[in-house]
C-alpha positions in Angstrom: -182.4 -20.8 24.1 -179.5 -21.0 26.7 -176.1 -20.5 25.2 -173.7 -23.5 25.6 -171.0 -23.6 28.3 -167.8 -21.9 27.4 -164.5 -23.2 28.9 -161.9 -20.5 28.7 -159.2 -21.9 30.9 -157.0 -24.4 29.0 -156.3 -26.5 32.1 -160.1 -26.8 32.7 -160.6 -27.9 29.1 -158.0 -30.6 29.4 -159.5 -31.8 32.6 -162.9 -32.0 31.0 -161.6 -33.8 28.0 -159.8 -36.4 30.3 -163.1 -37.0 32.2 -165.0 -37.3 29.0 -167.2 -34.3 29.7 -166.2 -32.7 26.4 -166.6 -34.6 23.2 -163.6 -34.3 21.0 -162.3 -35.6 17.7 -159.3 -37.1 19.5 -161.4 -39.0 22.1 -160.0 -42.5 21.6 -157.3 -43.6 24.1 -154.6 -43.6 21.4 -155.5 -40.2 20.1 -153.8 -36.8 20.5 -154.8 -36.3 24.2 -153.9 -39.9 25.0 -150.4 -39.4 23.6 -150.0 -36.2 25.6 -151.1 -37.6 28.8 -149.5 -41.0 28.6 -146.2 -40.3 26.8 -143.0 -41.0 28.7 -139.4 -41.5 27.9 -138.5 -45.1 26.7 -135.5 -45.3 29.1 -135.5 -48.2 31.4 -133.4 -46.4 34.1 -133.9 -43.2 36.0 -132.7 -40.5 36.6 -133.1 -39.3 33.1 -130.2 -37.4 31.4 -130.4 -33.7 30.9 -131.3 -33.1 27.2 -127.9 -31.4 26.6 -126.0 -34.4 28.0 -128.3 -36.6 25.8 -127.2 -34.6 22.8 -123.5 -34.9 23.8 -123.8 -38.7 24.2 -125.7 -39.1 21.0 -123.0 -37.2 19.1 -120.2 -39.3 20.6 -122.1 -42.5 19.8 -123.0 -41.5 16.2 -119.4 -40.4 15.5 -117.9 -43.6 17.1 -120.3 -46.0 15.4 -119.9 -44.2 12.1 -116.1 -44.5 12.1 -115.1 -47.4 9.8 -112.2 -48.1 12.2 -114.7 -49.1 14.9 -116.0 -51.9 12.6 -112.8 -52.9 10.8 -111.0 -54.7 13.6 -114.1 -56.8 14.6 -114.9 -57.7 11.0 -111.3 -58.9 10.5 -111.6 -61.2 13.5 -115.0 -62.4 12.2 -113.6 -63.1 8.8 -111.0 -65.6 10.3 -113.6 -67.7 12.2 -115.1 -71.0 11.3 -118.5 -69.4 11.5 -117.6 -67.1 8.6 -116.3 -70.0 6.6 -119.6 -71.8 7.0 -121.5 -69.0 5.3 -122.3 -69.6 1.7 -119.5 -68.0 -0.3 -122.1 -66.1 -2.3 -123.4 -64.6 1.0 -120.1 -63.9 2.7 -119.8 -60.1 3.2 -116.8 -58.0 2.4 -115.8 -55.2 4.8 -118.0 -52.6 3.0 -121.1 -54.8 3.0 -120.5 -55.6 6.7 -120.1 -51.9 7.5 -123.3 -51.0 5.7 -125.3 -53.7 7.6 -123.7 -52.6 10.8 -124.9 -49.0 10.3 -128.5 -50.3 9.4 -128.6 -52.2 12.7 -127.4 -49.2 14.7 -130.2 -47.1 13.2 -132.8 -49.6 14.2 -131.3 -50.4 17.7 -133.2 -48.6 20.6 -131.2 -45.4 21.2 -132.2 -45.3 24.9 -130.1 -48.4 25.5 -126.9 -46.3 25.1 -128.3 -43.7 27.6 -129.3 -46.5 30.1 -125.8 -48.0 29.8 -124.3 -44.5 30.4 -126.4 -44.0 33.5 -125.4 -47.4 34.8 -121.8 -46.5 34.7 -122.2 -42.8 35.8 -124.5 -43.2 38.8 -124.1 -44.9 42.1 -126.3 -48.0 42.3 -128.5 -46.5 45.0 -129.4 -43.6 42.7 -130.7 -45.9 39.9 -134.4 -46.5 39.6 -135.3 -49.3 37.2 -138.6 -49.6 35.3 -140.7 -52.7 36.1 -139.8 -55.7 33.9 -142.4 -56.7 31.5 -142.7 -59.0 28.5 -142.2 -56.1 26.2 -139.0 -54.8 27.8 -137.6 -58.2 28.7 -135.0 -58.3 25.9 -133.8 -54.7 26.5 -133.1 -55.6 30.2 -131.1 -58.6 29.0 -128.9 -56.3 27.0 -128.4 -54.1 30.1 -127.5 -57.1 32.1 -124.8 -57.9 29.6 -123.5 -54.4 29.8 -123.0 -54.4 33.5 -119.4 -54.4 34.6 -118.5 -53.7 38.3 -114.9 -52.9 37.7 -115.7 -50.4 34.9 -118.4 -48.9 37.1 -115.9 -48.1 39.8 -113.7 -46.3 37.3 -116.4 -44.3 35.6 -118.7 -43.2 38.5 -119.4 -39.4 38.3 -117.3 -39.1 35.1 -119.3 -38.1 32.0 -116.5 -38.9 29.6 -115.5 -42.2 31.0 -119.2 -43.3 31.2 -119.6 -42.3 27.6 -116.5 -44.4 26.6 -117.9 -47.5 28.3 -121.3 -46.9 26.6 -119.8 -46.4 23.1 -117.6 -49.5 23.4 -120.4 -51.7 24.7 -122.9 -50.4 22.1 -120.4 -51.1 19.3 -120.1 -54.7 20.6 -123.9 -55.2 20.6 -124.2 -53.9 17.1 -121.3 -56.0 15.9 -122.7 -59.2 17.4 -126.1 -58.5 15.9 -124.6 -57.9 12.5 -122.5 -61.1 12.7 -125.7 -63.0 13.6 -127.4 -61.6 10.5 -125.0 -63.7 8.4 -124.5 -66.7 10.7 -128.0 -67.2 12.0 -130.6 -64.8 10.5 -133.5 -66.4 12.4 -131.8 -65.9 15.8 -130.9 -62.3 14.8 -134.5 -61.7 13.8 -135.8 -63.1 17.1 -133.6 -60.7 19.1 -134.7 -57.8 16.9 -138.4 -58.7 17.5 -137.7 -58.9 21.2 -136.1 -55.4 21.2 -139.1 -53.9 19.3 -141.6 -55.3 21.8 -144.2 -54.9 19.1 -144.5 -58.4 17.8 -145.6 -61.7 19.2 -142.5 -63.4 20.4 -141.3 -66.1 22.8 -139.1 -64.6 25.5 -137.5 -68.0 26.1 -136.7 -68.2 22.4 -135.2 -64.7 22.5 -133.1 -65.7 25.5 -131.8 -68.6 23.6 -131.0 -66.4 20.6 -129.2 -63.9 22.8 -127.1 -66.7 24.4 -126.2 -67.8 21.0 -125.3 -64.3 20.0 -123.1 -63.4 23.0 -122.1 -66.6 24.9 -120.1 -68.2 22.1 -116.3 -68.1 22.5 -116.0 -65.3 20.0 -118.9 -63.4 21.6 -117.4 -63.5 25.1 -114.0 -62.6 23.7 -115.3 -59.5 21.9 -117.1 -58.3 25.0 -114.1 -58.7 27.2 -112.0 -56.9 24.6 -114.5 -54.0 24.4 -114.6 -53.6 28.2 -110.8 -54.0 28.6 -110.2 -51.3 25.9 -112.5 -48.9 27.8 -110.7 -49.6 31.1 -107.3 -49.1 29.5 -108.4 -45.9 27.9 -109.8 -44.5 31.1 -106.5 -45.3 32.9 -104.6 -43.6 30.1 -106.8 -40.6 30.4 -106.1 -40.2 34.1 -102.4 -40.3 33.4 -102.7 -37.8 30.6 -105.3 -35.2 31.6 -107.0 -33.9 34.7 -110.7 -34.3 35.4 -111.4 -30.7 34.4 -110.1 -31.3 30.9 -112.0 -34.6 30.6 -115.2 -32.8 31.5 -114.4 -30.0 29.0 -114.0 -32.7 26.3 -117.4 -34.2 27.1 -119.1 -30.8 27.2 -117.6 -29.9 23.8 -119.2 -33.1 22.2 -122.4 -31.3 21.2 -120.6 -28.5 19.4 -120.0 -28.7 15.7 -116.9 -30.7 14.9 -116.0 -31.3 18.5 -117.6 -34.7 19.0 -114.6 -36.3 17.2 -112.3 -35.7 20.2 -114.4 -37.6 22.7 -115.7 -40.2 20.2 -112.3 -41.1 18.7 -110.4 -41.2 22.0 -107.9 -44.0 21.9 -104.6 -44.7 23.6 -102.7 -43.5 20.5 -104.7 -40.3 20.3 -104.2 -39.7 24.1 -100.4 -40.2 23.6 -100.5 -37.6 20.9 -102.4 -35.2 23.2 -100.0 -35.9 26.0 -97.0 -35.1 23.8 -98.6 -31.8 22.7 -99.5 -30.9 26.3 -96.0 -31.7 27.5 -94.5 -29.4 24.8 -96.8 -26.6 25.8 -95.9 -27.1 29.5 -92.2 -27.3 28.8 -92.4 -24.2 26.6 -94.4 -22.3 29.2 -91.7 -23.0 31.8 -88.9 -21.8 29.5 -90.9 -18.8 28.1 -92.4 -17.8 31.4 -90.4 -14.6 31.9 -90.5 -13.7 28.2 -94.3 -14.1 28.1 -94.7 -12.0 31.3 -92.7 -9.2 29.8 -94.8 -9.3 26.6 -98.0 -9.3 28.6 -96.7 -6.3 30.7 -96.1 -4.5 27.4 -99.5 -5.4 26.0 -101.7 -5.3 29.1 -103.2 -2.0 28.1 -104.6 -3.7 25.0 -107.0 -5.7 27.1 -109.3 -3.0 28.4 -109.3 0.6 29.5 -111.0 -0.5 32.7 -108.8 -0.7 35.7 -109.2 -2.9 38.8 -107.4 -1.8 42.0 -106.8 -4.0 45.0 -104.8 -3.5 48.2 -102.9 -6.2 50.1 -100.9 -5.9 53.3 -97.1 -5.9 52.8 -96.4 -9.3 54.2 -99.0 -11.1 52.0 -98.3 -9.3 48.8 -95.9 -10.6 46.1 -96.0 -7.3 44.3 -93.4 -5.0 45.9 -93.6 -2.7 42.9 -97.1 -1.7 44.1 -95.8 -0.3 47.4 -96.3 3.4 47.1 -94.6 6.3 49.0 -92.8 3.9 51.4 -89.5 5.7 50.8 -91.1 9.0 51.7 -91.9 7.9 55.3 -89.6 8.9 58.1 -87.6 5.8 59.2 -89.3 5.7 62.6 -92.7 5.8 61.0 -91.7 2.9 58.7 -91.0 0.8 61.8 -94.1 1.9 63.6 -96.6 1.3 60.8 -94.9 -1.5 58.9 -97.8 -3.9 59.7 -100.3 -1.3 58.3 -98.6 -0.7 55.1 -100.5 -1.9 52.0 -99.5 -2.6 48.5 -101.6 -1.1 45.7 -102.1 -3.3 42.7 -103.8 -1.9 39.6 -104.6 -4.2 36.7 -106.4 -3.8 33.4 -109.4 -6.1 33.3 -111.2 -7.7 30.4 -110.4 -10.4 27.9 -108.6 -10.3 24.5 -108.8 -12.4 21.3 -105.7 -14.0 20.0 -104.9 -14.7 16.3 -102.2 -17.3 15.6 -100.3 -17.5 12.4 -100.4 -21.2 11.3 -98.3 -20.9 8.2 -95.6 -23.5 7.5 -92.8 -21.2 8.6 -94.2 -21.1 12.1 -92.8 -24.6 12.7 -89.3 -23.1 12.8 -87.2 -22.2 15.9 -88.4 -19.3 18.0 -85.0 -18.7 19.7 -85.6 -20.4 23.0 -84.8 -24.0 24.2 -86.8 -25.8 26.9 -85.4 -27.5 30.0 -84.6 -30.6 27.9 -82.5 -28.5 25.6 -85.0 -28.9 22.7 -85.7 -25.9 20.5 -89.2 -24.4 21.0 -91.0 -23.8 17.7 -92.8 -20.5 16.9 -96.1 -22.4 17.0 -95.3 -23.8 20.5 -94.5 -20.2 21.6 -98.0 -19.2 20.3 -99.7 -22.1 22.1 -97.8 -21.3 25.4 -98.8 -17.6 25.1 -102.5 -18.6 24.6 -102.3 -21.1 27.5 -100.9 -18.4 29.7 -103.7 -16.0 28.8 -106.1 -18.8 29.5 -104.7 -19.5 33.0 -105.0 -15.7 33.8 -108.6 -15.7 32.6 -107.7 -13.1 30.0 -108.3 -15.2 26.9 -111.5 -14.7 24.9 -111.6 -16.2 21.4 -108.8 -18.1 19.7 -108.4 -17.8 15.9 -105.8 -19.3 13.5 -105.1 -17.8 10.1 -103.3 -18.9 7.0 -105.0 -17.8 3.8 -108.3 -17.6 5.8 -109.3 -17.1 9.4 -110.7 -20.0 11.5 -112.2 -19.8 14.9 -110.9 -22.5 17.3 -111.9 -23.8 20.7 -110.1 -22.0 23.6 -109.7 -25.0 26.0 -106.2 -26.2 26.7 -106.4 -29.4 24.7 -107.7 -27.6 21.6 -104.9 -25.0 22.0 -102.3 -27.8 22.5 -103.4 -29.6 19.3 -103.0 -26.5 17.0 -100.6 -27.2 14.1 -99.1 -25.2 11.3 -99.5 -25.7 7.6 -100.4 -23.2 4.9 -99.7 -19.7 3.7 -100.1 -16.3 5.4 -102.7 -13.6 4.8 -102.4 -11.1 7.6 -105.0 -8.8 6.0 -107.6 -11.5 6.6 -106.8 -11.6 10.3 -107.1 -7.7 10.6 -110.4 -7.7 8.6 -111.8 -10.3 11.1 -110.6 -8.2 14.0 -112.5 -5.2 12.6 -115.5 -7.3 12.0 -115.6 -8.7 15.6 -114.9 -5.2 17.0 -112.6 -6.4 19.9 -109.0 -5.8 20.7 -106.8 -8.7 19.6 -103.2 -9.9 19.6 -101.8 -11.2 16.3 -98.7 -13.5 16.8 -96.9 -14.0 13.5 -93.5 -14.2 11.9 -94.9 -11.6 9.4 -94.0 -13.4 6.2 -96.6 -11.4 4.4 -97.6 -7.8 3.5 -100.3 -6.0 5.4 -102.1 -3.0 4.0 -104.8 -2.5 6.7 -104.5 -0.5 9.9 -106.8 -1.2 12.8 -106.6 0.4 16.2 -107.8 -2.9 17.7 -104.9 -5.0 16.2 -101.7 -5.5 18.2 -98.8 -7.4 16.7 -96.2 -9.7 18.4 -93.6 -10.6 15.9 -91.6 -13.8 16.5 -87.9 -14.3 15.7 -87.3 -13.4 12.1 -90.5 -11.4 11.7 -90.2 -8.9 8.8 -92.6 -6.1 9.4 -90.9 -4.2 6.6 -93.1 -6.3 4.3 -96.0 -4.1 5.5 -97.2 -1.2 3.4 -95.2 1.9 4.3 -98.0 3.9 5.7 -99.5 0.9 7.5 -96.4 -0.1 9.5 -95.7 3.6 10.2 -99.1 3.9 12.0 -98.7 0.7 13.9 -95.2 1.7 15.0 -96.1 5.3 16.0 -99.0 4.0 18.1 -97.0 1.3 19.8 -99.0 -1.6 18.4 -96.1 -3.8 17.3 -93.1 -5.5 19.0 -90.8 -8.3 18.1 -89.6 -11.1 20.4 -86.4 -12.6 19.1 -85.9 -15.3 21.7 -83.7 -13.1 23.9 -85.3 -9.7 24.1 -88.4 -7.7 23.2 -87.8 -5.0 20.7 -89.8 -2.1 19.3 -90.4 -1.8 15.6 -89.6 1.5 13.9 -91.6 3.3 11.2 -89.9 1.3 8.4 -90.7 -2.1 9.9 -87.2 -2.7 11.3 -86.5 -3.8 14.9 -85.1 -1.1 17.2 -83.8 -1.0 20.8 
């Protein structure tokens, strides 16, 4: 008896299954192979988002929609309308009930609508490829038509963060109007939901009427205009506050744990807070520029034992200190070969971690005033130092410590938003440095003892730092090996074996 055919190539097997040449348990068109062959994304607009950008947008959306403040203002407006007063007093929702219903509607609302709105605002119109309209997607297209805003599109094209802001505001408007209709006209709300599902028998004309009722009322139009206007105002404020690179960093951070809040909760007030912090850092960097440079010169050997040597001709170099053996040349030779003279510049390469003391005492004066005459706090000194390392591409990880160590983002906004509040446990910072195994700077006012020595830990004490709190043998070792200095606002001083500053 002849043995049956054996199909060893998986692609051959799949082709045979699709042609019906191989009988299979999953042979009906809705079975396993049917789903594999015919599955496609539910989005109505191409190009599709990269899955990482989808994750970022979803996190921004979930955080924004889940914020009670997003719902509160619109509920308060709704509660003052005649529509609200017409509801049976027994059925009138309070803010908590409205918020709960709002969240339920968001969970049921097609998630791809937010992605489609994002793509409408991000891409130029000639890049968009729309799915064919059918009875089943008719209602979804009606929502996209409502979301279209030419002025907003001009502002948001090619900007991930701005497109996300328009998408989050418009989605919140849709969910709010649907929730209001749940109380004002449950049947109309149900018709719209059936239209969105595309799974039930429904009358598209009836759905259109229900959507008009939902969104074309005086209140509905006013709420949409308000949502769009707030997105436009926020985008303008962003451009006045931060560069495009920082905006892009903020969007990219949205899929990292705890980072979606920045992008999701962006508001004019929050931007003004960011702007104030950034201004403080910039003002501090200007006033501390020379001091930070000297500190970096003293600590540059901490970064790496690797050296990078470059040569520049004399006229293009800003590093006269690197000009070697010039004085040894005969005066005539100096003139003859002046154009050939080169400056040698040797730098340590690599990056360094930074640990910032965030105890309450770090809010006090560091000894330097900015160009406005305002005193610079010790915390602003730390932030300026970290920002300078960032600009030099020398910054690796940023940590803050009080009674415990916390790893922070190392982008300029995250650095600018660091604050101080808590105690001080320097040993915790040193233990973490040993654990990570990388050289690190610890900037502190040393209001704590330290009993751990690490050859990877290097201290910069700020005005008032008391390294004599350290254990006797510990500070002796840090001092002898040149791993501790103090900046008092005027000069940089060494620390002796007893923890006291010395010239």
